[in-house]
C-alpha atoms as one frame of an Amber mdcrd trajectory, in Angstrom:
protein
  -7.597  35.354 -15.452 -11.228  36.168 -16.335 -10.819  34.193 -19.549  -9.557
  31.137 -17.607 -12.472  31.334 -15.164 -14.958  31.735 -18.010 -13.417  28.810
 -19.933 -13.435  26.594 -16.832 -17.066  27.502 -16.129 -18.092  26.784 -19.738
 -16.279  23.425 -19.681 -18.104  22.460 -16.486 -21.446  23.524 -17.952 -20.864
  21.485 -21.121 -19.789  18.455 -19.075 -23.029  18.704 -17.087 -25.039  18.764
 -20.302 -23.410  15.633 -21.717 -23.302  13.685 -18.427 -25.490  10.567 -18.313
 -29.033  11.333 -17.102 -29.858  10.743 -13.452 -32.561   8.301 -14.612 -29.854
   5.787 -15.500 -29.994   4.618 -11.859 -33.745   4.841 -11.332 -36.516   2.320
 -11.766 -39.984   2.594 -13.256 -43.054   0.953 -11.732 -46.294   0.211 -13.568
 -49.001   1.182 -11.067 -51.698  -0.651 -13.018 -55.304   0.420 -13.562 -58.739
   0.015 -11.994 -59.558  -2.579 -14.656 -59.544  -0.295 -17.688 -56.946   0.310
 -20.354 -55.138   3.345 -18.930 -54.361   5.382 -15.844 -52.652   8.646 -14.944
 -50.715   9.580 -11.796 -51.017  13.222 -10.697 -49.343  13.502  -7.271 -47.178
  11.712  -4.701 -46.550  12.404  -1.014 -43.490  11.794   1.161 -44.900   8.397
   2.234 -44.841   7.138  -1.372 -48.623   7.239  -1.774 -49.652   8.099  -5.331
 -52.983   9.474  -6.550 -54.492   9.932  -9.972 -57.292   8.571 -12.104 -57.886
   5.411 -14.069 -60.419   3.956 -16.414 -62.594   1.313 -14.779 -63.388  -2.039
 -16.394 -64.674  -1.632 -19.928 -63.410   1.970 -20.010 -66.918   3.158 -19.102
 -65.815   5.621 -16.389 -62.774   7.251 -14.844 -62.307   7.033 -11.077 -59.795
   8.505  -8.652 -57.296   6.099  -7.170 -54.860   5.888  -4.284 -51.851   3.631
  -4.874 -49.735   2.497  -1.927 -47.322  -0.403  -1.489 -48.366  -2.108  -4.710
 -52.129  -1.780  -4.212 -54.462   0.532  -6.161 -57.654   1.554  -4.341 -60.692
   2.973  -6.156 -61.754   6.133  -4.308 -65.147   6.205  -6.004 -67.158   9.304
  -6.905 -69.693  11.718  -5.436 -72.477   9.745  -7.118 -71.589  10.440 -10.752
 -69.526   8.441 -13.211 -66.214  10.339 -13.105 -63.685  11.565 -10.554 -60.051
  12.630 -10.572 -57.610  12.932  -7.685 -55.237  15.883  -8.027 -53.254  16.035
  -4.769 -52.385  14.145  -1.581 -50.768  15.348   1.632 -48.562  13.394   4.043
 -51.620  12.579   6.189 -53.100  10.653   3.245 -55.868  13.185   2.575 -56.743
  13.233  -1.134 -58.444  16.073  -3.021 -59.799  16.463  -6.531 -63.141  16.734
  -8.273 -66.007  14.408  -9.122 -69.305  14.439 -10.928 -72.316  14.337  -8.624
 -75.377  12.148  -9.251 -76.691  12.567 -12.777 -73.340  13.961 -14.000 -74.811
  17.485 -14.086 -72.339  19.068 -11.635 -68.639  18.676 -10.890 -67.690  19.257
  -7.227 -64.455  19.384  -5.260 -63.928  16.497  -2.864 -61.845  15.501   0.129
 -61.194  11.780   0.572 -59.966  10.574   3.949 -60.365   7.476   6.089 -62.154
   5.654   3.263 -64.808   8.335   2.692 -65.261  10.952  -0.054 -66.796  14.249
   1.114 -68.357  16.850  -1.193 -66.750  20.259  -0.508 -69.517  22.145  -2.293
 -69.325  25.303  -4.409 -69.743  29.059  -4.106 -73.287  28.612  -5.382 -72.467
  27.567  -8.933 -72.451  24.093 -10.476 -68.714  23.446 -10.456 -65.718  23.397
  -8.131 -62.365  21.611  -8.019 -59.772  21.098  -5.293 -56.226  21.287  -6.637
 -54.002  20.950  -3.553 -54.028  20.129   0.173 -51.371  20.888   2.782 -50.495
  18.864   5.868 -52.840  21.031   7.982 -55.741  19.854   5.810 -56.242  23.261
   4.169 -57.473  22.838   0.597 -57.213  25.245  -2.338 -58.972  25.229  -5.668
 -61.640  27.086  -7.570 -65.406  27.333  -7.781 -68.041  28.907  -9.964 -70.029
  31.629  -8.203 -73.837  31.825  -8.110 -75.304  31.487 -11.574 -71.942  30.246
 -12.890 -71.012  33.885 -13.499 -67.283  33.482 -12.808 -64.658  31.215 -11.277
 -63.100  32.288  -7.985 -60.080  30.978  -6.119 -61.163  29.303  -2.871 -59.676
  28.022   0.369 -61.481  25.300   2.290 -60.602  24.971   6.005 -62.164  23.129
   8.915
C-alpha cells in the first residue's frame, strides 16, 4: 500500500513538473520609459499601480516612476539627478531613494499626492526606504552620524 501511495504521489509530482506553465494564459505589457532607452519595474500594489525607475530622455538620468492605467508619471528627485522607487502601498504612497542637490547624498523619500518628501537620515549622508505598509509605516536603512554604520530604520508619522 505504501508503495502505491508513493508511486501515485511521484506520478502527480512529475505531471506537475511537465504541465504547461501558468504563463501560457497571461499577457505581457510594455510599460514604456520616461523617454530613455530602458526602465525597470520594482513593485506593484493591489490597485495595479506599478513603480520603478527609468532613464529619462538622452539617458542622462534615472528617475522614479509611477505607472497606472497605461500612463507613466515621472516622480522626480530630491534635487539631484537620480531616484529609484522601490515600493508602493495600496494608498498609492511610493518610497525609495534619491540623490539630493549636488548628488552628494542619497536620501530616502516618500512620494504622495504629487509631492516627494525627504525622509532624512540618522545623521549620515545616506538612507533608503525599501517598503511601506498600508498604514504609511516605512522601513529601510540609514547611515549613522559620520557614516560609521548602516542601521535598520522605521519611519512613522
